[in-house]
N, CA, C and O atoms as CSV, one atom per row, in Angstrom:
chain,resi,resn,atom,element,x,y,z
A,1,UNK,N,N,81.207,92.166,180.004
A,1,UNK,CA,C,80.746,92.987,178.998
A,1,UNK,C,C,79.386,92.502,178.420
A,1,UNK,O,O,79.172,91.302,178.247
A,2,UNK,N,N,78.511,93.424,178.136
A,2,UNK,CA,C,77.145,93.103,177.716
A,2,UNK,C,C,77.142,92.689,176.173
A,2,UNK,O,O,77.983,93.135,175.393
A,3,UNK,N,N,76.180,91.844,175.811
A,3,UNK,CA,C,76.052,91.467,174.491
A,3,UNK,C,C,74.752,92.130,173.971
A,3,UNK,O,O,73.671,91.779,174.445
A,4,UNK,N,N,74.828,93.082,173.007
A,4,UNK,CA,C,73.756,93.968,172.554
A,4,UNK,C,C,72.934,93.272,171.441
A,4,UNK,O,O,71.949,93.844,170.973
A,5,UNK,N,N,73.309,92.081,171.020
A,5,UNK,CA,C,72.717,91.354,169.892
A,5,UNK,C,C,71.182,91.245,170.003
A,5,UNK,O,O,70.466,91.576,169.058
A,6,UNK,N,N,70.681,90.780,171.163
A,6,UNK,CA,C,69.136,90.514,171.243
A,6,UNK,C,C,68.399,91.858,171.235
A,6,UNK,O,O,67.345,91.979,170.610
A,7,UNK,N,N,68.966,92.909,171.952
A,7,UNK,CA,C,68.324,94.212,171.859
A,7,UNK,C,C,68.244,94.766,170.591
A,7,UNK,O,O,67.239,95.332,170.161
A,8,UNK,N,N,69.516,94.582,169.849
A,8,UNK,CA,C,69.600,95.086,168.509
A,8,UNK,C,C,68.569,94.459,167.486
A,8,UNK,O,O,67.921,95.138,166.690
A,9,UNK,N,N,68.499,93.177,167.593
A,9,UNK,CA,C,67.521,92.430,166.714
A,9,UNK,C,C,66.092,92.836,167.046
A,9,UNK,O,O,65.282,92.913,166.122
A,10,UNK,N,N,65.720,93.102,168.303
A,10,UNK,CA,C,64.389,93.612,168.642
A,10,UNK,C,C,64.151,94.966,167.960
A,10,UNK,O,O,63.078,95.173,167.393
A,11,UNK,N,N,65.072,95.849,167.994
A,11,UNK,CA,C,64.967,97.152,167.425
A,11,UNK,C,C,64.761,96.962,165.841
A,11,UNK,O,O,63.860,97.563,165.255
A,12,UNK,N,N,65.573,96.165,165.237
A,12,UNK,CA,C,65.469,95.956,163.863
A,12,UNK,C,C,64.196,95.398,163.384
A,12,UNK,O,O,63.660,95.844,162.369
A,13,UNK,N,N,63.662,94.386,164.116
A,13,UNK,CA,C,62.377,93.750,163.762
A,13,UNK,C,C,61.219,94.843,164.065
A,13,UNK,O,O,60.221,94.834,163.344
A,14,UNK,N,N,61.321,95.696,165.019
A,14,UNK,CA,C,60.309,96.671,165.251
A,14,UNK,C,C,60.313,97.670,164.130
A,14,UNK,O,O,59.291,98.317,163.905
A,15,UNK,N,N,61.446,97.842,163.383
A,15,UNK,CA,C,61.327,98.842,162.239
A,15,UNK,C,C,61.244,98.130,160.946
A,15,UNK,O,O,61.598,98.694,159.910
A,16,UNK,N,N,60.771,96.858,160.954
A,16,UNK,CA,C,60.491,96.163,159.744
A,16,UNK,C,C,61.648,95.656,158.938
A,16,UNK,O,O,61.489,95.319,157.764
A,17,UNK,N,N,62.785,95.597,159.528
A,17,UNK,CA,C,64.001,95.043,158.981
A,17,UNK,C,C,63.848,93.571,158.887
A,17,UNK,O,O,63.214,93.024,159.790
A,18,UNK,N,N,64.353,92.824,157.895
A,18,UNK,CA,C,64.158,91.384,157.669
A,18,UNK,C,C,65.476,90.699,157.574
A,18,UNK,O,O,66.443,91.203,157.002
A,19,UNK,N,N,65.486,89.533,158.153
A,19,UNK,CA,C,66.646,88.614,158.064
A,19,UNK,C,C,66.737,88.032,156.597
A,19,UNK,O,O,65.751,87.533,156.053
A,20,UNK,N,N,67.879,88.117,156.031
A,20,UNK,CA,C,68.038,87.672,154.636
A,20,UNK,C,C,68.673,86.275,154.652
A,20,UNK,O,O,68.150,85.312,154.091
A,21,UNK,N,N,69.837,86.218,155.331
A,21,UNK,CA,C,70.586,84.859,155.322
A,21,UNK,C,C,71.754,84.920,156.388
A,21,UNK,O,O,72.113,85.959,156.941
A,22,UNK,N,N,72.245,83.788,156.581
A,22,UNK,CA,C,73.499,83.732,157.437
A,22,UNK,C,C,74.702,84.232,156.585
A,22,UNK,O,O,74.825,83.981,155.386
A,23,UNK,N,N,75.485,84.886,157.249
A,23,UNK,CA,C,76.780,85.400,156.607
A,23,UNK,C,C,77.919,84.581,157.014
A,23,UNK,O,O,77.705,83.534,157.625
A,24,UNK,N,N,79.162,84.969,156.723
A,24,UNK,CA,C,80.323,84.272,157.095
A,24,UNK,C,C,80.636,84.366,158.578
A,24,UNK,O,O,80.431,85.421,159.178
A,25,UNK,N,N,81.111,83.328,159.165
A,25,UNK,CA,C,81.415,83.339,160.571
A,25,UNK,C,C,80.195,83.544,161.452
A,25,UNK,O,O,79.203,82.822,161.357
A,26,UNK,N,N,80.299,84.578,162.336
A,26,UNK,CA,C,79.230,84.846,163.264
A,26,UNK,C,C,78.389,86.139,162.886
A,26,UNK,O,O,78.026,86.986,163.701
A,27,UNK,N,N,78.133,86.157,161.501
A,27,UNK,CA,C,77.377,87.273,161.016
A,27,UNK,C,C,76.135,87.018,160.362
A,27,UNK,O,O,76.004,85.949,159.766
A,28,UNK,N,N,75.180,87.872,160.390
A,28,UNK,CA,C,73.946,87.610,159.639
A,28,UNK,C,C,73.738,88.847,158.685
A,28,UNK,O,O,74.208,89.951,158.958
A,29,UNK,N,N,73.045,88.605,157.610
A,29,UNK,CA,C,72.713,89.618,156.581
A,29,UNK,C,C,71.247,89.947,156.764
A,29,UNK,O,O,70.397,89.058,156.796
A,30,UNK,N,N,70.945,91.287,156.887
A,30,UNK,CA,C,69.574,91.836,157.106
A,30,UNK,C,C,69.301,92.812,156.034
A,30,UNK,O,O,70.240,93.341,155.439
A,31,UNK,N,N,68.049,93.088,155.746
A,31,UNK,CA,C,67.610,94.164,154.784
A,31,UNK,C,C,66.845,95.152,155.642
A,31,UNK,O,O,66.109,94.818,156.571
A,32,UNK,N,N,67.093,96.465,155.230
A,32,UNK,CA,C,66.403,97.564,155.845
A,32,UNK,C,C,65.518,98.250,154.809
A,32,UNK,O,O,66.060,98.758,153.827
A,33,UNK,N,N,64.121,98.305,154.965
A,33,UNK,CA,C,63.308,99.023,154.114
A,33,UNK,C,C,63.457,100.497,154.211
A,33,UNK,O,O,62.935,101.217,153.359
A,34,UNK,N,N,64.176,101.014,155.253
A,34,UNK,CA,C,64.459,102.446,155.348
A,34,UNK,C,C,65.547,102.893,154.519
A,34,UNK,O,O,65.372,103.907,153.843
A,35,UNK,N,N,66.730,102.233,154.470
A,35,UNK,CA,C,67.873,102.492,153.596
A,35,UNK,C,C,67.809,101.739,152.259
A,35,UNK,O,O,68.549,102.083,151.337
A,36,UNK,N,N,66.914,100.686,152.125
A,36,UNK,CA,C,66.782,99.897,150.961
A,36,UNK,C,C,68.147,99.293,150.660
A,36,UNK,O,O,68.572,99.255,149.505
A,37,UNK,N,N,68.821,98.832,151.675
A,37,UNK,CA,C,70.119,98.057,151.557
A,37,UNK,C,C,70.228,96.892,152.500
A,37,UNK,O,O,69.524,96.775,153.502
A,38,UNK,N,N,71.193,95.998,152.104
A,38,UNK,CA,C,71.438,94.913,153.032
A,38,UNK,C,C,72.552,95.387,153.953
A,38,UNK,O,O,73.336,96.235,153.528
A,39,UNK,N,N,72.673,94.917,155.140
A,39,UNK,CA,C,73.666,95.211,156.135
A,39,UNK,C,C,74.008,94.034,157.013
A,39,UNK,O,O,73.181,93.150,157.236
A,40,UNK,N,N,75.187,94.024,157.495
A,40,UNK,CA,C,75.674,92.907,158.396
A,40,UNK,C,C,75.432,93.249,159.804
A,40,UNK,O,O,75.584,94.377,160.274
A,41,UNK,N,N,74.993,92.064,160.535
A,41,UNK,CA,C,74.777,92.198,161.917
A,41,UNK,C,C,75.671,91.118,162.558
A,41,UNK,O,O,75.422,89.930,162.353
A,42,UNK,N,N,76.729,91.510,163.344
A,42,UNK,CA,C,77.475,90.516,164.107
A,42,UNK,C,C,76.773,89.901,165.246
A,42,UNK,O,O,76.169,90.622,166.040
A,43,UNK,N,N,76.809,88.592,165.387
A,43,UNK,CA,C,76.026,87.933,166.545
A,43,UNK,C,C,76.727,88.315,167.883
A,43,UNK,O,O,76.138,88.281,168.963
A,44,UNK,N,N,78.034,88.684,167.728
A,44,UNK,CA,C,78.816,89.075,168.941
A,44,UNK,C,C,78.939,90.556,168.995
A,44,UNK,O,O,80.059,91.067,168.982
A,45,UNK,N,N,77.895,91.254,169.052
A,45,UNK,CA,C,77.795,92.738,169.165
A,45,UNK,C,C,78.038,93.065,170.695
A,45,UNK,O,O,77.098,93.143,171.486
A,46,UNK,N,N,79.401,93.259,171.074
A,46,UNK,CA,C,79.644,93.454,172.423
A,46,UNK,C,C,79.767,94.953,172.835
A,46,UNK,O,O,79.835,95.228,174.033
A,47,UNK,N,N,79.795,95.856,171.962
A,47,UNK,CA,C,79.881,97.213,172.289
A,47,UNK,C,C,78.747,98.029,171.818
A,47,UNK,O,O,78.211,97.730,170.751
A,48,UNK,N,N,78.315,99.073,172.542
A,48,UNK,CA,C,77.184,99.944,172.092
A,48,UNK,C,C,77.504,100.703,170.877
A,48,UNK,O,O,76.611,101.088,170.122
A,49,UNK,N,N,78.812,100.941,170.654
A,49,UNK,CA,C,79.301,101.672,169.440
A,49,UNK,C,C,79.043,100.814,168.196
A,49,UNK,O,O,78.589,101.337,167.178
A,50,UNK,N,N,79.319,99.522,168.259
A,50,UNK,CA,C,79.100,98.692,167.157
A,50,UNK,C,C,77.541,98.527,166.919
A,50,UNK,O,O,77.112,98.481,165.766
A,51,UNK,N,N,76.786,98.447,167.892
A,51,UNK,CA,C,75.308,98.304,167.742
A,51,UNK,C,C,74.801,99.623,167.137
A,51,UNK,O,O,73.862,99.561,166.344
A,52,UNK,N,N,75.322,100.760,167.433
A,52,UNK,CA,C,74.876,102.019,166.807
A,52,UNK,C,C,75.323,102.100,165.384
A,52,UNK,O,O,74.622,102.673,164.550
A,53,UNK,N,N,76.521,101.520,165.062
A,53,UNK,CA,C,76.963,101.490,163.687
A,53,UNK,C,C,75.984,100.655,162.816
A,53,UNK,O,O,75.650,101.022,161.689
A,54,UNK,N,N,75.573,99.593,163.361
A,54,UNK,CA,C,74.532,98.782,162.720
A,54,UNK,C,C,73.235,99.402,162.391
A,54,UNK,O,O,72.642,99.249,161.323
A,55,UNK,N,N,72.831,100.128,163.411
A,55,UNK,CA,C,71.604,100.959,163.319
A,55,UNK,C,C,71.753,102.021,162.217
A,55,UNK,O,O,70.836,102.214,161.418
A,56,UNK,N,N,72.872,102.690,162.173
A,56,UNK,CA,C,73.100,103.674,161.218
A,56,UNK,C,C,73.147,103.092,159.757
A,56,UNK,O,O,72.694,103.733,158.809
A,57,UNK,N,N,73.676,101.930,159.627
A,57,UNK,CA,C,73.698,101.285,158.297
A,57,UNK,C,C,72.257,100.979,157.923
A,57,UNK,O,O,71.897,101.012,156.747
A,58,UNK,N,N,71.443,100.685,158.906
A,58,UNK,CA,C,70.021,100.326,158.613
A,58,UNK,C,C,69.136,101.630,158.353
A,58,UNK,O,O,67.985,101.572,157.920
A,59,UNK,N,N,69.757,102.726,158.644
A,59,UNK,CA,C,69.054,104.002,158.350
A,59,UNK,C,C,68.166,104.405,159.616
A,59,UNK,O,O,67.191,105.148,159.502
A,60,UNK,N,N,68.582,103.852,160.842
A,60,UNK,CA,C,67.798,104.094,162.061
A,60,UNK,C,C,68.689,104.942,162.942
A,60,UNK,O,O,69.906,105.032,162.781
A,61,UNK,N,N,67.973,105.580,163.917
A,61,UNK,CA,C,68.673,106.460,164.897
A,61,UNK,C,C,69.383,105.605,165.944
A,61,UNK,O,O,69.058,104.440,166.172
A,62,UNK,N,N,70.360,106.244,166.559
A,62,UNK,CA,C,71.145,105.581,167.630
A,62,UNK,C,C,70.224,105.261,168.837
A,62,UNK,O,O,69.418,106.090,169.257
A,63,UNK,N,N,70.366,104.093,169.349
A,63,UNK,CA,C,69.495,103.726,170.513
A,63,UNK,C,C,70.289,103.216,171.682
A,63,UNK,O,O,69.713,102.897,172.722
A,64,UNK,N,N,71.576,103.130,171.548
A,64,UNK,CA,C,72.444,102.681,172.603
A,64,UNK,C,C,73.478,103.741,173.147
A,64,UNK,O,O,74.257,103.436,174.050
């Protein structure tokens, strides 16, 4: 199974999202200037569905 984490981070950085801090377990907290909210990014993003959920929380279009 593919890990979408690195591709997801590249998309977030390209859209000016910023890393805020480490979260609990294997999660990171990011901030989106589009949605003006913090959102969680799991480091073990193994499904395209979860990657798209993260993008939706950031206010971005689906990419996977």
